[in-house]
C-alpha positions, 0 to 999 in steps of 0.5 A: 842398758844406756844408749850409746852415740852409735845407737842415737845415730842409727835411730836418726838414720832410720827414723820418720820425723813428722811435724804436726798430726795428719788428722789435724791437717785433714781437719783444718790445721793449716797454719805453719808452725815449723820452719823448713830449716829445722825440718831439713835437720831431720831428713833429706827426703819427704813430703808435706803441706805448705803454710796456709795449705798453699799447694803441696811440698816435696823434700828431695835431695835435701831441698824443699819444693812447693807446687802451688795450685797455679802449677808453679813449682819452686824451691822454698826459702828455709825460713818459711813454715809448714803445718804438716810434713814427714821426712827421713834420711833416705838410704835405699836398701832395695832397688828394682826396675820395672816397665809398663805399670799403672798406679794400681799395678805399681802398688800391687807390685810394691805390696809384693816387695814390702812384705812387712805389712806393719813396716814403715817404708820410704820409696823413691821412684825415678823414670819416665811416665807416659801419664801423670795426674797430680793436684794441689789446693789453693791457699786459705786465710789464716785460721781458716779451719774448713776441713780438707775434705770439704774443699775438694771442689777447690783443688786444681788438677794437672796432667802430664804426658811423657814426663820424666821425674821423681816420686817421693813417698811412703807406705805407712801401716794402719796403726799410724792413721790419724797421727799420719796417713797410712797406705801409699802417699806420693808427691811428684817432682819433674826432672826440671823441678818446675812441676809437681803435686800430690799423685792422683794417677799415673802410667809409667814406661820405665821406672827405677824404684828405691826402697828404705825401711824405717824402724821408728817415728817421731811426732813433733807436737805443735804448741799453739792454741789452735792445736791445743783446742782441736778435736782429735776424737772425731774419726777422720778415716773417710776424710783422709781417704777422700783427700788422698784419692782427690774425690769422695767415695761414690 
């Protein structure tokens, strides 16, 4: 049956659009190749990495924010490039308010709500956090392909107390590993839009959670020599876990 215009609209509405490949970023593909102007055509909500791994990215309410390893956070010019990012159009289907949780209990609660273990979920969390710990990496030189797990000693951590802001993230299924990053992945943006980073730990006083289930995903494959020669056969599962945690398994 041929697709109709409404079919295409529905696919776009519930589609996760990924620029680049997760295992490529983990393995050292840090050079930007896709503009934020184009990225925003595929979603108003998401996260990613800046060109040359210069910190962390958040896409929130149609705007792109970058947190550098200095802690400086600012809105990014549309002409700049990203090597890896994931975005979707956020249309929440569920909403709940919870009190007094830490990272572990929050994820446990979300697991009880996100019952499709193989589903794709975008998750927005807003509220007051008694404690948040984030991180960001410093920039690298052009064509520096040092694997990300080998640069954990360079990451800079930030800690915030009694902070108000937003968590922008996803829970993705195991079959998306390597193409993307499975499990929970959140970035933080303060209410003042002046602080952020990749979430390492948190404690929340009162938060509102909004959830949107997606039903498809698209991968934009880069067209450059570095990507074309990259070794995707190597299993980077442990490296991905180490980078997500901010430390290697002890």
